[in-house]
KOLDO-768149 format. One record per residue (C-alpha): x, y, z. Coordinates in steps of 0.05 Angstrom, whole numbers, padded with zeros to 5 digits, always signed. Example, Ala and Ser with C-alpha at 12.3 -4.5 7.8 and 13.67 -1.06 7.14 Angstrom:
+00246-00090+00156;+00273-00021+00143;
end
This chain:
+00226+00210+00534;+00235+00274+00577;+00303+00311+00579;+00318+00287+00648;+00305+00215+00619;+00349+00224+00563;+00407+00255+00605;+00403+00198+00650;+00414+00156+00587;+00460+00199+00563;+00504+00186+00627;+00498+00114+00623;+00529+00114+00560;+00579+00159+00568;+00602+00147+00642;+00580+00085+00669;+00633+00026+00668;+00589-00036+00640;+00538-00002+00600;+00550-00004+00524;+00527+00032+00465;+00487-00024+00435;+00449-00034+00501;+00426+00037+00502;+00417+00048+00434;+00344+00015+00423;+00331+00070+00487;+00350+00123+00446;+00336+00113+00383;+00275+00077+00361;+00213+00087+00318;+00191+00145+00360;+00260+00183+00346;+00227+00239+00324;+00180+00251+00384;+00233+00226+00432;+00294+00263+00423;+00256+00331+00400;+00233+00336+00470;+00306+00346+00497;+00338+00382+00432;+00338+00440+00479;+00394+00406+00515;+00448+00416+00464;+00510+00391+00514;+00482+00333+00529;+00461+00318+00452;+00537+00340+00438;+00562+00294+00491;+00530+00242+00468;+00541+00247+00391;+00611+00247+00412;+00606+00186+00441;+00569+00147+00388;+00621+00175+00338;+00681+00150+00368;+00641+00086+00379;+00635+00083+00291;+00565+00092+00300;+00556+00150+00252;+00491+00147+00227;+00463+00148+00305;+00518+00201+00316;+00488+00245+00261;+00417+00250+00286;+00448+00277+00363;+00489+00326+00320;+00435+00350+00280;+00387+00367+00336;+00443+00402+00378;+00454+00438+00311;+00385+00468+00318;+00421+00525+00373;+00451+00573+00317;+00511+00579+00364;+00531+00506+00360;+00571+00512+00301;+00615+00456+00331;+00556+00406+00330;+00533+00428+00258;+00606+00410+00235;+00611+00350+00277;+00543+00317+00235;+00582+00342+00173;+00636+00294+00195;+00586+00242+00201;+00563+00251+00136;+00636+00242+00111;+00636+00171+00149;+00573+00154+00120;+00599+00170+00045;+00554+00231+00040;+00611+00275+00020;+00571+00322-00026;+00524+00336+00033;+00586+00341+00075;+00611+00402+00030;+00549+00436+00022;+00550+00437+00105;+00612+00464+00106;+00609+00519+00058;+00548+00543+00095;+00591+00541+00153;+00641+00580+00123;+00592+00641+00101;+00563+00643+00174;+00634+00642+00204;+00684+00649+00160;+00741+00665+00212;+00724+00590+00256;+00760+00529+00246;+00705+00475+00244;+00680+00499+00175;+00746+00498+00141;+00763+00427+00170;+00697+00396+00145;+00709+00427+00074;+00779+00398+00067;+00753+00323+00095;+00697+00337+00046;+00738+00353-00010;+00791+00301+00001;+00747+00240+00003;+00714+00266-00065;+00788+00265-00100;+00790+00341-00097;+00862+00346-00074;+00884+00416-00092;+00818+00442-00071;+00822+00401+00001;+00893+00428+00007;+00868+00503+00002;+00816+00493+00059;+00865+00460+00109;+00924+00515+00094;+00864+00561+00116;+00841+00523+00175;+00924+00522+00196;+00922+00595+00192;+00864+00601+00235;+00894+00540+00286;+00970+00540+00267;+00985+00496+00331;+00936+00439+00308;+00977+00387+00289;+00921+00349+00266;+00915+00395+00206;+00981+00386+00185;+00984+00312+00183;+00922+00320+00138;+00959+00369+00097;+01017+00323+00092;+00972+00261+00072;+00944+00304+00011;+01014+00331-00011;+01034+00267-00008;+00970+00248-00049;+00990+00292-00099;+01068+00280-00102;+01086+00342-00065;+01131+00304-00024;+01174+00365+00005;+01119+00399+00030;+01085+00329+00061;+01153+00322+00100;+01147+00399+00126;+01077+00391+00144;+01084+00327+00175;+01145+00359+00218;+01105+00425+00243;+01051+00368+00270;+01101+00329+00307;+01138+00388+00336;+01061+00404+00353;+01044+00336+00382;+01110+00294+00394;+01065+00242+00432;+01023+00226+00381;+01060+00166+00351;+01021+00166+00275;+01063+00230+00272;+01132+00196+00283;+01114+00136+00231;+01094+00181+00176;+01150+00232+00187;+01201+00171+00187;+01168+00149+00124;+01174+00205+00089;+01243+00228+00107;+01266+00155+00087;+01237+00166+00011;+01263+00237-00004;+01333+00210+00029;+01323+00265+00081;+01372+00232+00136;+01390+00294+00178;+01357+00267+00249;+01327+00204+00224;+01370+00160+00258;+01344+00190+00324;+01271+00190+00301;+01280+00108+00276;+01309+00091+00347;+01252+00127+00371;+01207+00091+00334;+01233+00015+00348;+01229+00043+00417;+01156+00053+00413;+01144-00015+00371;+01179-00058+00427;+01131-00027+00484;+01076-00035+00432;+01060+00040+00437;+01052+00047+00360;+01012+00016+00302;+01046+00017+00234;+01050-00015+00175;+01097-00076+00181;+01125-00072+00112;+01154+00001+00130;+01185-00023+00185;+01225-00064+00151;+01275-00005+00123;+01284+00009+00201;+01344-00042+00209;+01306-00078+00278;+01317-00145+00289;+01264-00204+00269;+01237-00211+00341;+01218-00128+00343;+01193-00144+00264;+01154-00199+00293;+01117-00149+00349;+01104-00098+00297;+01061-00143+00251;+01028-00174+00324;+01009-00105+00344;+00974-00095+00271;+00954-00157+00266;+00915-00151+00337;+00876-00093+00300;+00852-00131+00246;+00829-00191+00292;+00785-00145+00333;+00739-00129+00264;+00685-00187+00285;+00708-00235+00238;+00647-00269+00204;+00640-00341+00229;+00646-00400+00165;+00637-00478+00175;+00708-00500+00162;+00702-00564+00164;+00720-00616+00108;+00660-00623+00054;+00657-00661-00005;+00709-00653-00054;+00674-00612-00114;+00723-00624-00161;+00793-00674-00170;+00832-00612-00167;+00847-00576-00108;+00817-00498-00101;+00862-00451-00084;+00850-00384-00081;+00904-00321-00094;+00879-00255-00062;+00919-00190-00090;+00926-00123-00113;+00972-00133-00159;+00941-00175-00219;+00957-00115-00264;+01023-00073-00281;+01054-00095-00214;+01112-00129-00187;+01071-00187-00170;+01052-00194-00251;+01128-00195-00257;+01143-00258-00205;+01075-00296-00225;+01043-00294-00288;+01081-00345-00324;+01067-00392-00260;+01003-00385-00262;+01001-00405-00343;+01030-00467-00316;+00980-00482-00262;+00926-00479-00316;+00936-00549-00341;+00964-00584-00266;+00924-00604-00207;+00912-00542-00181;+00842-00501-00193;+00873-00426-00189;+00821-00370-00172;+00849-00309-00166;+00810-00253-00134;+00832-00186-00149;+00821-00123-00099;+00848-00083-00147;+00796-00034-00194;+00856-00001-00241;+00830-00008-00320;+00847-00075-00355;+00912-00076-00381;+00955-00131-00419;+00980-00165-00354;+00911-00171-00328;+00889-00204-00389;+00941-00254-00385;+00923-00269-00306;+00843-00267-00323;+00871-00322-00384;+00908-00366-00346;+00866-00366-00277;+00810-00426-00273;+00769-00369-00252;+00790-00290-00248;+00744-00255-00197;+00742-00181-00187;+00722-00156-00119;+00754-00087-00125;+00689-00057-00097;+00675-00106-00048;+00667-00099+00028;+00727-00150+00065;+00672-00187+00094;+00629-00193+00037;+00698-00212-00005;+00708-00270+00052;+00639-00292+00033;+00648-00297-00041;+00710-00338-00020;+00682-00385+00027;+00620-00395-00027;+00674-00413-00080;+00692-00475-00033;+00774-00444-00031;+00813-00497+00009;+00872-00453+00012;+00873-00385+00003;+00942-00351-00009;+00949-00274+00008;+01004-00251-00045;+01003-00179-00011;+01006-00184+00065;+01017-00108+00093;+01046-00086+00023;+01043-00013+00032;+00974+00006+00041;+00939-00058+00036;+00928-00111+00094;+00901-00177+00099;+00825-00150+00124;+00795-00213+00082;+00837-00266+00120;+00818-00239+00185;+00744-00270+00164;+00773-00340+00161;+00738-00356+00094;+00789-00416+00078;+00811-00477+00119;+00884-00466+00099;+00911-00394+00086;+00977-00374+00067;+01027-00316+00068;+01070-00318+00007;+01116-00267-00033;+01089-00203-00033;+01104-00181+00043;+01178-00202+00065;+01155-00220+00130;+01108-00252+00181;+01044-00226+00191;+01038-00237+00259;+00965-00257+00243;+00940-00322+00282;+00896-00328+00219;+00951-00345+00177;+00969-00417+00180;+01030-00419+00135;+01093-00379+00101;+01117-00403+00038;+01191-00388+00036;+01259-00433+00022;+01315-00455+00076;+01363-00395+00063;+01312-00332+00058;+01280-00363+00130;+01327-00408+00159;+01310-00445+00222;+01342-00395+00271;+01288-00343+00243;+01229-00392+00248;+01204-00371+00329;+01203-00297+00304;+01147-00323+00251;+01076-00330+00275;+01066-00378+00220;+01090-00447+00208;+01142-00451+00150;+01131-00489+00094;+01190-00497+00052;+01201-00507-00025;+01256-00545-00052;+01276-00481-00085;+01273-00398-00078;+01215-00385-00050;+01208-00326-00110;+01187-00354-00177;+01192-00306-00237;+01167-00294-00316;+01222-00324-00352;+01178-00317-00418;+01205-00233-00414;+01249-00208-00472;+01305-00167-00456;+01314-00123-00513;+01370-00075-00542;+01372-00023-00498;+01387+00051-00523;+01462+00071-00527;+01496+00078-00465;+01506+00158-00486;+01429+00161-00496;+01422+00128-00426;+01462+00193-00396;+01521+00133-00382;+01602+00146-00398;+01624+00108-00462;+01648+00037-00459;+01704+00016-00409;+01680+00050-00349;+01648+00009-00298;+01570+00014-00288;+01553+00002-00223;+01467+00001-00212;+01417+00002-00157;+01351+00010-00179;+01316+00002-00106;+01269+00047-00092;+01298+00107-00052;+01267+00090+00014;+01321+00027+00016;+01377+00064-00003;+01406+00094+00076;+01472+00118+00101;+01496+00050+00105;+01486+00028+00041;+01505+00092+00004;+01572+00094+00038;+01590+00030+00014;+01569+00051-00050;+01608+00116-00049;+01676+00079-00018;+01661+00039-00086;+01669+00095-00132;+01731+00128-00099;+01759+00072-00113;+01745+00055-00186;+01764+00117-00230;+01711+00130-00275;+01652+00087-00260;+01583+00116-00246;+01528+00093-00195;+01461+00085-00237;+01399+00103-00195;+01331+00106-00204;+01304+00184-00195;+01273+00195-00123;+01203+00240-00100;+01226+00311-00086;+01295+00331-00074;+01320+00261-00057;+01367+00269-00120;+01396+00327-00100;+01409+00307-00030;+01447+00239-00056;+01485+00285-00092;+01507+00329-00035;+01526+00263+00005;+01567+00242-00045;+01604+00307-00051;+01610+00301+00030;+01645+00232+00017;+01693+00255-00035;+01660+00237-00094;+01637+00275-00158;+01565+00284-00155;+01565+00286-00233;+01580+00207-00220;+01509+00191-00196;+01466+00178-00260;+01383+00182-00251;+01342+00145-00287;+01262+00159-00288;+01213+00110-00274;+01204+00068-00349;+01159+00011-00379;+01179-00052-00345;+01212-00079-00408;+01249-00011-00432;+01277-00010-00350;+01299-00081-00354;+01332-00070-00421;+01369-00019-00385;+01413-00078-00343;+01443-00091-00405;+01489-00035-00392;+01506-00049-00321;+01564-00092-00292;+01546-00096-00221;+01477-00089-00178;+01495-00052-00109;+01445-00082-00060;+01422-00046-00004;+01416-00053+00070;+01362-00064+00106;+01311-00082+00059;+01337-00117-00006;+01325-00115-00075;+01268-00170-00079;+01236-00165-00157;+01291-00115-00173;+01347-00167-00157;+01303-00222-00202;+01300-00164-00256;+01372-00153-00257;+01390-00227-00254;+01346-00237-00316;+01378-00188-00359;+01445-00221-00341;+01475-00170-00289;+01499-00198-00221;+01480-00178-00158;+01519-00163-00096;+01492-00164-00023;+01506-00177+00040;+01448-00223+00070;+01430-00201+00141;+01383-00235+00199;+01320-00223+00171;+01279-00246+00119;+01278-00178+00082;+01352-00179+00082;+01358-00247+00050;+01313-00244-00007;+01375-00224-00057;+01420-00274-00023;+01362-00334-00039;+01370-00313-00114;+01443-00315-00118;+01443-00380-00068;+01398-00415-00105;+01429-00392-00175;+01498-00430-00157;+01527-00352-00141;+01542-00360-00074;+01601-00318-00082;+01560-00263-00093;+01540-00263-00022;+01589-00227+00023;+01589-00234+00102;+01616-00156+00121;+01611-00090+00086;+01690-00087+00079;+01676-00146+00038;+01628-00122+00001;+01666-00057-00021;+01725-00108-00036;+01687-00148-00082;+01653-00089-00119;+01721-00052-00132;+01749-00117-00160;+01691-00118-00206;+01696-00048-00223;+01777-00054-00237;+01786-00121-00273;+01741-00121-00341;+01771-00199-00344;+01736-00211-00277;+01669-00177-00296;+01664-00227-00356;+01679-00286-00320;+01624-00270-00274;+01580-00243-00328;+01584-00316-00357;+01574-00357-00297;+01509-00319-00287;+01485-00333-00362;+01506-00404-00358;+01473-00410-00287;+01413-00382-00305;+01401-00442-00354;+01431-00494-00305;+01414-00478-00241;+01332-00485-00237;+01328-00418-00215;+01281-00387-00276;+01254-00455-00285;+01182-00437-00287;+01161-00509-00299;+01204-00537-00241;+01168-00482-00196;+01098-00504-00216;+01105-00577-00193;+01141-00558-00131;+01097-00506-00120;+01034-00556-00124;+01063-00610-00096;+01071-00567-00027;+00990-00540-00037;+00979-00618-00044;+01015-00630+00017;+00981-00582+00063;+00912-00604+00041;+00924-00682+00055;+00958-00658+00118;+00889-00614+00139;+00838-00667+00113;+00879-00717+00155;+00863-00682+00219;+00933-00643+00221;+00947-00578+00241;+00994-00532+00215;+01052-00542+00272;+01056-00620+00255;+01066-00603+00182;+01120-00647+00158;+01174-00617+00130;+01198-00677+00097;+01280-00655+00105;+01271-00609+00043;+01307-00556+00019;+01388-00527+00017;+01430-00513+00076;+01416-00437+00096;+01478-00408+00076;+01513-00345+00110;
end
């Protein structure tokens, strides 16, 4: 290949409409690559341009070859660094690190070597050294916001949340049009209870979501107090990225029934010490002797734990797919003949339903872990109850709603609630003083929720608010906010994270759980109720704002679901001032735990199996999710 011919091909790939990278690769990279490309290796600019284009197209091996040839020019430091970035994407981290260190020796005051070193070290888990490399890079290029974003991610991974927020703020100031920075900044400020300017940033974020100009984790968006319609828009944007991955094609036509039992797959990262275990382990034990053959597909590579052993013993088969790509995991699931595939995670934190995007099962279901719609065409159903997802919310869910005749959230009713240490040992006041509790994560506590709590403390002398310790300076910020609202900050008691059994026991000392806006207590609310601590909540207009309300409703304690913030404060004050009323509420809670069916795992298993069986029958009869018969099950939607 002549230099002129190479440049013509380069121009075709980079500049002409209708010419794809895939069409041109055979001409650029064939068996004679060494001969074909070496003849143009002197054309550094052409090679670099083509390498960048191939890099953006995720053709890292071919991009690496272009950059490697361009780097023969000793002045092409940038090409050498880009070759290293390709090595990082190809998983050759140690080679990239050696290349970076060589670049730094050659040109210690230039940016590419330090940036590459930071990337290579980060991917090797050497976070401290990676931070040092990016700090050095940012000294060379103090206005480069991408470096600050890298630092923010690294600081967060090492639990240096304040430094992460600072780096993210610097990055956003440098690149205010970069919406990924806005997303990261809002998330960090929420976790740190840093409310200064957060309202403005949140409104900006919601406007960007409405305009489809930002892709973010839908579960993080639940904290922004958006409408159900806007939450759907956020989920659809994320789902569209997943739908574009080039899914594998599987034969999903009904085949011969392998066994008399219905094959159901459950995909989760939480088959270990995780809230998923708290909610589902007893259910899976019940499914063992049911008409459902439960296959658990674990995406977590965490060490074997008591919880994981319990899941493995309960499942018909436990599949470890932690080291498998999403596409290959989908192939494994399809090979098992799974008829109904249930995703227990959805968009929970860093996880996404990539496996289900390949559509390995004829029926795919969103349930439990992610409290909202996936916005994805590859999910057929969402399992819910009529309180948490009333008919008025159905238009804002891409899935067909499959209603359980009970609360959608199951729980492990085999857990023992042990006696806690003394109140004094827990840092609480002596007997008689009211203890309000909110063991929700810090990002769920917002100014509206906190103001309600402080209004209650002001009216109930000597009462305290028991909270989980937050990251960074979150606790101190809440103390400062309390003082500004006229409450002695010493009345805020912070508890460090504890093992589940120890944490659960602490509710024995709590009189009332004060729920949060706009993201309710979910597993936390179930924990509190199981440990005999009533939950006060104000159900809203989205799934995530109605979970605690659903638990109360199905427990038969609708009086704990209030309609306004004023009602919330008035009822919480009565609970704190009137010891006799507290006793009546707690006694009713203990009675309803036995009578209501909320914690009846055997009954839940029967209803759950019946619902899945109906899905299967409907599908095998040629039905589509949109026509799935509801059969009039369920309870009134409530407030």
